C-alpha positions in Angstrom: 0.0 0.0 0.0 1.2 3.5 -0.9 1.7 5.8 2.1 0.1 9.0 0.8 1.3 11.3 3.6 4.9 10.0 3.0 4.6 10.7 -0.7 3.3 14.2 -0.1 6.0 14.9 2.4 8.6 13.7 -0.2 7.1 16.1 -2.7 7.3 18.9 -0.2 11.0 18.2 0.5 11.7 18.0 -3.3 9.9 21.3 -3.8 11.9 23.0 -1.1 15.1 21.7 -2.8 14.0 23.3 -6.1 13.2 26.6 -4.3 16.6 26.5 -2.6 18.3 25.8 -5.9 17.0 28.9 -7.6 17.2 31.0 -4.4 20.8 30.4 -3.5 22.6 29.1 -6.5 23.9 31.7 -8.9 24.3 29.4 -11.9 20.7 28.1 -11.4 19.5 31.7 -11.6 21.4 32.1 -14.9 19.7 29.0 -16.2 16.3 30.3 -15.1 16.8 33.6 -16.8 17.9 32.0 -20.0 14.9 29.6 -19.8 12.5 32.6 -19.4 14.1 34.3 -22.4 13.9 31.2 -24.6 10.3 30.5 -23.5 9.3 34.1 -24.3 11.0 33.8 -27.7 9.1 30.5 -28.2 5.8 32.3 -27.7 6.8 35.1 -30.0 7.9 32.6 -32.7 4.9 30.3 -32.1 6.8 27.1 -31.6 5.1 23.9 -32.6 4.2 21.3 -30.0 7.2 19.2 -31.0 9.5 22.3 -30.7 8.0 23.0 -27.3 8.6 19.4 -26.2 12.2 19.6 -27.3 12.9 23.0 -25.8 11.2 22.2 -22.5 13.1 18.9 -22.3 16.4 20.7 -22.7 15.4 23.3 -20.0 14.5 20.4 -17.6 17.7 18.6 -18.3 19.8 21.6 -17.7 18.0 22.4 -14.4 18.2 18.7 -13.3 21.9 18.6 -14.1 22.4 21.8 -12.2 20.5 20.4 -9.2 22.6 17.2 -9.2 25.8 19.2 -9.6 24.9 21.5 -6.7 24.0 18.4 -4.5 27.3 16.8 -5.3 29.2 20.0 -4.5 27.5 20.5 -1.2 28.1 16.8 -0.2 31.7 17.1 -1.2 32.1 20.2 1.0 30.7 18.3 4.0 32.7 15.2 3.4 36.0 17.1 2.8 35.8 20.8 3.9 39.5 21.3 3.2 41.3 21.3 -0.1 41.3 17.8 -1.5 42.5 17.2 -5.1 40.1 14.2 -5.6 37.2 16.1 -4.3 38.2 19.0 -6.7 38.1 16.5 -9.6 34.7 15.2 -8.6 33.3 18.7 -8.4 34.9 19.6 -11.8 33.4 16.5 -13.4 29.9 17.3 -12.0 30.2 20.9 -13.3 31.4 19.5 -16.6 28.2 17.4 -16.9 26.2 20.6 -16.5 28.3 22.2 -19.2 27.8 19.3 -21.6 24.0 19.4 -21.2 24.0 23.2 -21.5 26.1 23.1 -24.7 23.7 20.6 -26.2 20.7 22.8 -25.1 22.2 25.8 -26.7 22.8 24.0 -30.0 19.2 22.7 -30.0 18.0 26.2 -29.1 20.0 27.7 -32.0 18.6 25.1 -34.4 14.9 25.6 -33.3 15.0 29.4 -32.9 17.4 29.8 -35.8 15.1 28.0 -38.2 12.2 30.3 -37.2 14.4 33.4 -37.6 15.7 32.2 -40.9 12.1 31.7 -42.1 11.3 35.3 -41.0 14.3 36.6 -42.9 13.5 34.7 -46.1 9.8 35.7 -45.9 10.6 39.4 -45.3 12.8 39.4 -48.4 10.0 38.3 -50.7 
């Protein structure tokens, strides 16, 4: 049997984690700002359902990667508060994962938004 109060409590903790991510983590704020801009552009360019699905998936992946990276960094700081080269490598790899996902998201954003902008340029020339 599913313990509904326990599930609801888990959602509350997860929600607090999301709030804390965007409240305290500078990079998460940057990702949030970029997402707002991209979503606004998407409304302006009238993305198709498929384009929205692709763009929103990329936004979610970047946010999730940033959350995991932040969790790893905070855990590393508790486990090894002083300088530790191995911990530094772990933190760099976690940050690298965010960078990989972010680069792919930018490429996809350029493809989706760029195709719309290209169509607007071609249409305006005729």
